[in-house]
VOPAGU-2260 file (C-alpha; in pm, 1 decimal, decimal comma):
REM VOPAGU-2260
SITE   aa  ch    i         X         Y         Z
SITE  MET   A    0   10948,1    6298,9   13059,5
SITE  ARG   A    1   10653,3    6198,3   13281,0
SITE  ARG   A    2   10608,2    6563,4   13383,7
SITE  GLU   A    3   10598,3    6666,5   13016,5
SITE  ARG   A    4   10331,4    6401,3   12940,2
SITE  LYS   A    5   10120,9    6526,5   13232,8
SITE  LYS   A    6   10158,7    6881,7   13107,5
SITE  LYS   A    7   10046,4    6782,7   12756,4
SITE  LYS   A    8    9751,3    6589,4   12901,2
SITE  TRP   A    9    9652,6    6890,6   13114,4
SITE  LEU   A   10    9674,2    7119,4   12809,1
SITE  LYS   A   11    9467,1    6870,6   12609,2
SITE  TRP   A   12    9186,1    6869,7   12865,6
SITE  LEU   A   13    9207,5    7248,3   12898,6
SITE  LEU   A   14    9164,4    7286,4   12521,9
SITE  ILE   A   15    8870,8    7043,1   12524,8
SITE  GLY   A   16    8711,1    7232,2   12813,4
SITE  VAL   A   17    8756,4    7569,7   12642,9
SITE  THR   A   18    8618,9    7429,4   12315,0
SITE  ILE   A   19    8309,3    7288,3   12489,3
SITE  LEU   A   20    8260,6    7620,8   12668,2
SITE  LEU   A   21    8287,0    7817,6   12342,5
SITE  LEU   A   22    8044,7    7582,1   12169,7
SITE  SER   A   23    7802,4    7613,6   12458,9
SITE  ILE   A   24    7825,6    7993,1   12451,8
SITE  GLY   A   25    7779,1    7988,0   12074,1
SITE  ALA   A   26    7471,4    7766,7   12104,1
SITE  TYR   A   27    7330,3    7989,7   12377,8
SITE  ILE   A   28    7387,6    8305,4   12171,2
SITE  PHE   A   29    7227,4    8138,4   11867,6
SITE  THR   A   30    6924,5    8035,5   12076,9
SITE  VAL   A   31    6889,8    8389,0   12216,4
SITE  TYR   A   32    6924,4    8533,2   11866,5
SITE  GLN   A   33    6657,8    8299,7   11728,1
SITE  SER   A   34    6419,0    8377,5   12015,7
SITE  LEU   A   35    6471,5    8751,8   11974,1
SITE  ASN   A   36    6417,3    8725,3   11599,8
SITE  THR   A   37    6090,8    8534,1   11655,1
SITE  ALA   A   38    5969,0    8789,9   11910,4
SITE  THR   A   39    6051,5    9088,6   11690,9
SITE  GLU   A   40    5875,4    8929,2   11393,3
SITE  LYS   A   41    5569,6    8895,5   11615,2
SITE  MET   A   42    5601,0    9258,9   11728,3
SITE  HIS   A   43    5666,3    9400,2   11382,5
SITE  GLU   A   44    5359,7    9568,8   11238,4
SITE  PRO   A   45    5428,7    9809,4   10950,7
SITE  ILE   A   46    5178,6   10086,8   10883,0
SITE  GLU   A   47    5050,2   10260,9   10574,2
SITE  ARG   A   48    5157,5   10620,2   10616,9
SITE  GLU   A   49    5304,2   10876,8   10382,9
SITE  ALA   A   50    5668,4   10967,9   10439,1
SITE  SER   A   51    5707,7   11258,3   10678,5
SITE  LYS   A   52    5738,1   11595,2   10506,2
SITE  LYS   A   53    5949,3   11708,6   10800,7
SITE  ARG   A   54    6238,1   11485,3   10687,5
SITE  THR   A   55    6431,5   11527,3   10365,1
SITE  GLU   A   56    6619,8   11197,4   10408,1
SITE  GLN   A   57    6535,0   10870,1   10576,9
SITE  VAL   A   58    6701,1   10792,6   10912,0
SITE  LYS   A   59    7022,2   10591,2   10873,3
SITE  PHE   A   60    7108,7   10401,1   11189,9
SITE  ASN   A   61    7452,0   10299,2   11061,5
SITE  GLU   A   62    7535,2   10672,0   11036,3
SITE  GLN   A   63    7397,2   10737,3   11386,2
SITE  ASP   A   64    7125,3   10979,0   11277,8
SITE  PRO   A   65    6907,4   11110,7   11562,2
SITE  PHE   A   66    6554,0   10968,1   11547,0
SITE  SER   A   67    6217,5   10984,0   11723,2
SITE  VAL   A   68    5965,2   10728,6   11848,3
SITE  LEU   A   69    5603,3   10778,9   11954,2
SITE  MET   A   70    5531,4   10547,7   12247,4
SITE  LEU   A   71    5163,8   10472,2   12304,0
SITE  GLY   A   72    5017,3   10296,6   12605,5
SITE  VAL   A   73    4681,9   10163,8   12491,3
SITE  ASP   A   74    4400,2   10010,0   12691,1
SITE  GLU   A   75    4258,1    9776,2   12429,9
SITE  ARG   A   76    3885,4    9705,9   12442,4
SITE  ASP   A   77    3657,1    9441,2   12292,2
SITE  ASP   A   78    3417,2    9685,4   12123,8
SITE  ASP   A   79    3673,8    9932,7   11982,8
SITE  GLN   A   80    4049,0    9984,8   11952,6
SITE  GLY   A   81    4059,9   10185,2   12277,0
SITE  ARG   A   82    4233,5   10506,7   12374,5
SITE  SER   A   83    4601,1   10594,3   12385,5
SITE  ASP   A   84    4593,8   10708,9   12747,5
SITE  THR   A   85    4973,8   10730,8   12756,2
SITE  MET   A   86    5162,7   10927,9   12490,4
SITE  ILE   A   87    5538,6   10971,2   12519,7
SITE  VAL   A   88    5768,8   11101,5   12247,8
SITE  MET   A   89    6123,9   10967,1   12269,4
SITE  THR   A   90    6405,9   11140,1   12083,4
SITE  VAL   A   91    6750,1   10980,1   12065,1
SITE  ASN   A   92    7074,0   11163,6   11987,5
SITE  PRO   A   93    7381,0   10933,7   11985,1
SITE  LYS   A   94    7630,8   11216,6   11942,4
SITE  GLU   A   95    7506,2   11383,6   12261,7
SITE  GLU   A   96    7457,7   11035,9   12412,9
SITE  THR   A   97    7114,5   11134,3   12542,5
SITE  THR   A   98    6757,7   11009,6   12513,8
SITE  LYS   A   99    6472,2   11248,8   12594,0
SITE  LEU   A  100    6124,9   11139,9   12701,0
SITE  LEU   A  101    5846,2   11395,8   12657,2
SITE  SER   A  102    5506,8   11309,1   12806,0
SITE  ILE   A  103    5205,1   11462,7   12633,7
SITE  PRO   A  104    4895,0   11508,6   12853,3
SITE  ARG   A  105    4617,4   11299,8   12701,6
SITE  ASP   A  106    4365,1   11587,8   12726,7
SITE  THR   A  107    4585,0   11825,7   12524,3
SITE  MET   A  108    4374,8   12015,3   12271,5
SITE  THR   A  109    4517,8   12012,9   11919,9
SITE  GLU   A  110    4427,9   11958,0   11556,1
SITE  ILE   A  111    4351,6   11594,2   11477,0
SITE  VAL   A  112    4527,5   11555,7   11143,4
SITE  GLY   A  113    4309,2   11371,3   10893,2
SITE  LYS   A  114    3992,1   11438,6   11090,3
SITE  GLY   A  115    3973,4   11815,3   11042,0
SITE  ILE   A  116    3877,7   11898,5   11399,9
SITE  ASP   A  117    4040,3   12018,6   11721,9
SITE  ASP   A  118    4006,1   11760,3   11996,7
SITE  LYS   A  119    4195,6   11580,8   12272,5
SITE  ILE   A  120    4523,2   11450,3   12132,5
SITE  ASN   A  121    4464,4   11095,8   12256,9
SITE  HIS   A  122    4145,5   11076,1   12046,3
SITE  ALA   A  123    4361,6   11064,7   11732,2
SITE  TYR   A  124    4435,3   10697,3   11799,0
SITE  ALA   A  125    4065,7   10621,1   11851,0
SITE  PHE   A  126    3973,8   10796,6   11525,3
SITE  GLY   A  127    4247,9   10666,7   11296,8
SITE  GLY   A  128    4480,6   10430,1   11479,6
SITE  ILE   A  129    4859,5   10455,7   11475,8
SITE  PRO   A  130    4893,3   10658,0   11150,3
SITE  MET   A  131    4658,5   10934,7   11266,6
SITE  ALA   A  132    4820,2   10942,2   11611,3
SITE  MET   A  133    5167,5   10979,7   11454,2
SITE  ASP   A  134    5050,6   11248,2   11210,0
SITE  THR   A  135    4876,2   11443,1   11487,6
SITE  VAL   A  136    5172,7   11433,9   11727,3
SITE  GLU   A  137    5408,6   11522,7   11441,9
SITE  ASN   A  138    5195,8   11827,9   11359,9
SITE  PHE   A  139    5164,3   11927,2   11726,2
SITE  LEU   A  140    5540,4   11911,7   11795,1
SITE  ASP   A  141    5654,2   12016,3   11445,4
SITE  ILE   A  142    5912,8   11735,6   11431,5
SITE  PRO   A  143    5925,3   11411,7   11231,1
SITE  ILE   A  144    5785,9   11107,8   11411,3
SITE  ASP   A  145    5992,1   10826,5   11263,4
SITE  TYR   A  146    5871,5   10518,5   11447,8
SITE  TYR   A  147    5608,1   10400,7   11691,7
SITE  VAL   A  148    5591,9   10153,0   11977,8
SITE  GLN   A  149    5247,3   10052,3   12100,7
SITE  VAL   A  150    5220,9    9882,3   12439,9
SITE  ASN   A  151    4912,7    9695,3   12552,6
SITE  MET   A  152    4881,4    9829,9   12907,0
SITE  GLU   A  153    4686,1    9524,2   13025,9
SITE  GLY   A  154    4984,3    9310,1   12932,9
SITE  PHE   A  155    5247,9    9555,7   13051,4
SITE  GLU   A  156    5262,8    9381,7   13388,0
SITE  ASP   A  157    5387,5    9067,6   13208,6
SITE  ILE   A  158    5683,1    9266,6   13074,9
SITE  VAL   A  159    5768,3    9404,3   13420,4
SITE  ASP   A  160    5746,7    9054,8   13573,1
SITE  ALA   A  161    5962,7    8912,5   13294,3
SITE  VAL   A  162    6252,2    9147,9   13379,2
SITE  GLY   A  163    6216,0    9064,8   13749,3
SITE  GLY   A  164    6033,9    9381,2   13860,7
SITE  VAL   A  165    6140,3    9744,9   13858,5
SITE  THR   A  166    6275,0    9987,6   14117,1
SITE  VAL   A  167    6123,4   10336,6   14135,3
SITE  SER   A  168    6141,4   10642,5   14359,8
SITE  ASN   A  169    5802,6   10742,1   14502,9
SITE  SER   A  170    5772,4   11108,8   14604,6
SITE  PHE   A  171    5469,9   11066,4   14833,8
SITE  ALA   A  172    5271,4   10786,3   14998,3
SITE  PHE   A  173    4937,8   10680,0   14849,0
SITE  ASP   A  174    4700,9   10385,0   14819,7
SITE  TYR   A  175    4557,3   10267,1   14488,3
SITE  ASP   A  176    4394,3    9950,3   14352,1
SITE  GLY   A  177    4424,7    9789,2   14695,5
SITE  TYR   A  178    4800,6    9848,5   14713,2
SITE  SER   A  179    4993,7   10079,9   14946,4
SITE  PHE   A  180    5284,6   10274,1   14798,2
SITE  PRO   A  181    5496,3   10432,0   15075,3
SITE  GLU   A  182    5729,3   10721,3   15008,3
SITE  GLY   A  183    6081,9   10632,6   14902,6
SITE  GLU   A  184    6247,5   10366,7   14688,0
SITE  LEU   A  185    6013,9   10081,8   14590,5
SITE  THR   A  186    6059,5    9755,2   14404,9
SITE  LEU   A  187    5741,6    9668,2   14215,9
SITE  ASP   A  188    5614,4    9358,8   14040,7
SITE  GLY   A  189    5398,9    9382,1   13728,6
SITE  GLN   A  190    5058,5    9438,1   13891,7
SITE  LYS   A  191    5190,5    9697,4   14134,0
SITE  ALA   A  192    5386,7    9875,0   13860,2
SITE  LEU   A  193    5070,4    9902,9   13648,5
SITE  SER   A  194    4872,3   10045,9   13941,0
SITE  PHE   A  195    5160,3   10277,4   14035,4
SITE  SER   A  196    5166,4   10417,8   13681,5
SITE  ARG   A  197    4788,3   10466,4   13654,3
SITE  MET   A  198    4702,4   10665,5   13967,0
SITE  ARG   A  199    4643,1   11036,2   13902,8
SITE  TYR   A  200    4340,7   11170,9   14094,1
SITE  GLU   A  201    4513,3   11160,0   14433,6
SITE  ASP   A  202    4830,7   11311,2   14291,8
SITE  PRO   A  203    4871,9   11683,8   14367,0
SITE  ASP   A  204    5031,3   11714,3   14020,7
SITE  GLY   A  205    4743,5   11528,4   13854,3
SITE  ASP   A  206    4826,8   11383,0   13514,5
SITE  PHE   A  207    5181,1   11525,3   13530,9
SITE  GLY   A  208    5253,4   11313,5   13836,4
SITE  ARG   A  209    5120,3   11007,2   13658,7
SITE  GLN   A  210    5336,9   11082,5   13355,2
SITE  GLU   A  211    5646,8   11102,8   13574,2
SITE  ARG   A  212    5565,7   10762,8   13728,3
SITE  GLN   A  213    5509,4   10613,4   13382,3
SITE  ARG   A  214    5850,1   10735,5   13268,8
SITE  GLN   A  215    6007,7   10580,3   13578,8
SITE  ILE   A  216    5848,8   10244,4   13497,3
SITE  ILE   A  217    5971,5   10260,4   13136,4
SITE  GLN   A  218    6323,7   10348,3   13248,6
SITE  GLY   A  219    6309,5   10065,6   13502,9
SITE  VAL   A  220    6210,3    9812,4   13237,1
SITE  VAL   A  221    6492,8    9928,7   13008,0
SITE  ARG   A  222    6744,5    9921,3   13293,4
SITE  GLU   A  223    6646,2    9574,9   13419,4
SITE  GLY   A  224    6607,0    9433,6   13069,9
SITE  ALA   A  225    6962,5    9537,0   12987,0
SITE  SER   A  226    7111,1    9383,8   13303,8
SITE  ILE   A  227    7316,4    9064,8   13299,4
SITE  ASN   A  228    7057,4    8888,0   13518,5
SITE  SER   A  229    6798,8    8917,4   13240,8
SITE  LEU   A  230    7013,2    8706,8   13006,5
SITE  TRP   A  231    6903,8    8394,5   13192,5
SITE  ASN   A  232    6535,8    8485,4   13155,4
SITE  TYR   A  233    6542,0    8589,9   12792,4
SITE  GLY   A  234    6264,3    8345,9   12694,1
SITE  ASN   A  235    6003,4    8500,8   12923,2
SITE  ILE   A  236    6115,9    8853,7   12833,8
SITE  PHE   A  237    6093,3    8798,8   12458,2
SITE  ASN   A  238    5759,2    8620,9   12496,2
SITE  ALA   A  239    5614,1    8908,4   12700,7
SITE  LEU   A  240    5743,0    9164,2   12450,6
SITE  GLY   A  241    5608,1    8971,0   12152,2
SITE  ASN   A  242    5262,4    8938,1   12307,5
SITE  ASN   A  243    5218,4    9296,8   12420,1
SITE  ILE   A  244    5414,3    9529,3   12190,0
SITE  LYS   A  245    5365,8    9637,8   11829,0
SITE  THR   A  246    5617,9    9850,2   11635,4
SITE  ASN   A  247    5719,9    9936,8   11280,7
SITE  LEU   A  248    6086,5    9883,0   11372,1
SITE  THR   A  249    6232,4    9575,5   11206,1
SITE  PHE   A  250    6461,9    9321,8   11369,9
SITE  ASP   A  251    6764,3    9453,6   11177,7
SITE  GLU   A  252    6683,8    9810,9   11282,4
SITE  MET   A  253    6661,6    9704,5   11646,8
SITE  VAL   A  254    7000,8    9534,8   11616,6
SITE  ASP   A  255    7146,8    9852,6   11464,0
SITE  ILE   A  256    7001,8   10064,9   11745,6
SITE  GLN   A  257    7147,3    9831,7   12007,5
SITE  SER   A  258    7487,0    9850,9   11836,2
SITE  GLU   A  259    7505,2   10221,0   11746,6
SITE  TYR   A  260    7296,3   10393,2   12016,0
SITE  ARG   A  261    7387,4   10206,3   12334,6
SITE  ALA   A  262    7538,0   10505,3   12517,2
SITE  ALA   A  263    7237,1   10726,4   12441,3
SITE  ALA   A  264    6996,1   10458,9   12564,5
SITE  SER   A  265    7156,2   10462,2   12909,8
SITE  ASN   A  266    7120,3   10838,2   12962,4
SITE  PHE   A  267    6756,6   10946,7   12997,3
SITE  GLU   A  268    6624,6   11300,4   13036,3
SITE  GLN   A  269    6260,6   11341,3   13137,4
SITE  THR   A  270    6059,4   11639,6   13017,0
SITE  SER   A  271    5692,3   11734,5   13024,3
SITE  ILE   A  272    5453,6   12008,9   12919,0
SITE  GLN   A  273    5412,1   12214,9   13235,4
SITE  ASN   A  274    5291,2   12563,6   13148,7
SITE  GLY   A  275    4945,2   12485,3   13015,0
SITE  TYR   A  276    4608,0   12516,8   13183,7
SITE  GLY   A  277    4279,5   12329,8   13202,2
SITE  GLU   A  278    3964,1   12469,6   13044,7
SITE  ARG   A  279    3611,0   12341,9   12991,1
SITE  ILE   A  280    3475,6   12389,4   12638,9
SITE  ASN   A  281    3117,7   12275,6   12574,5
SITE  ASN   A  282    3135,9   12104,0   12912,4
SITE  VAL   A  283    3439,6   11896,8   12806,7
SITE  TYR   A  284    3774,5   11931,5   12985,3
SITE  TYR   A  285    4078,5   12014,9   12769,7
SITE  TYR   A  286    4439,3   12094,3   12847,4
SITE  ILE   A  287    4544,4   12409,7   12662,2
SITE  VAL   A  288    4912,3   12460,2   12575,5
SITE  PRO   A  289    5002,4   12828,8   12514,3
SITE  ASP   A  290    5185,8   12909,7   12189,8
SITE  ASN   A  291    5505,6   13020,3   12365,5
SITE  GLU   A  292    5520,3   12691,5   12561,2
SITE  ILE   A  293    5474,2   12467,9   12257,6
SITE  GLN   A  294    5724,7   12674,0   12057,7
SITE  SER   A  295    5981,1   12629,4   12334,1
SITE  ILE   A  296    5923,5   12252,0   12338,7
SITE  GLN   A  297    5941,3   12231,5   11960,6
SITE  ALA   A  298    6271,6   12420,1   11956,2
SITE  SER   A  299    6420,0   12188,5   12220,7
SITE  LEU   A  300    6316,7   11873,3   12033,5
SITE  LYS   A  301    6439,9   12007,2   11698,8
SITE  ASP   A  302    6775,1   12082,4   11857,7
SITE  HIS   A  303    6794,9   11731,5   12000,1
SITE  LEU   A  304    6712,1   11582,0   11658,8
SITE  ASP   A  305    6968,2   11808,9   11487,3
SITE  ILE   A  306    6698,1   11962,0   11269,1
């Protein structure tokens, strides 16, 4: 009888402990959800732009439609809106479980849609902000650009620090901004990651080398941000994201992407425009992409978007 009472008492305290644990987890999840919702509201910045003529139907995340995002790294300035020195097009295909990152050299010569001139592709942002940049990249690649993510590069180091730093693979040793970057695997804090991603003049591959380092940093942020360790630092992460990122993705759309596209987000493929050449026109340097090269890239992206 005494043994049975002890057993019931033990079960009682076990149930109380489990209940408290579940309530604590529920409160924690609710707090995380509220913080994420606040951050995404701060990040959300819709744009006035006509619907893409390259899509017949709007992307449906609940049906796992492939979609594209233009990622812009912008150095914001006091006297103007700055230049989009980093331009990366991300395409996501959940059926193939792959995400492709295509870096576009900032000096690429193309038509600036809405301006009526041929110029460097990164000037589209300076001329007409996000809408003109999206329209110009969409015309250049001949694919729909569904969404954008704009990152303030000056604040990017806050994002890297918030996820606890990133690990990258450095192909050659170099010094930049007062930092030394030896060859091999490196763990970088925010300031070092920003410097690592900006160096290009000492790189034998020039802007292509810089693009590859930028993609590594982005992948590192995604990888660390998705790790279990980041759950305990969600406040700093969400705050850094809210302060330094703008996007036309809504909170609900981000939740849908996290739910429906998780496998694709963990499998990155890096691509770049390699077969172009530099040329000076009216004493200005441009990067010229031959027709056969751009057609090959367009075909690859269309295939990945199931177009």
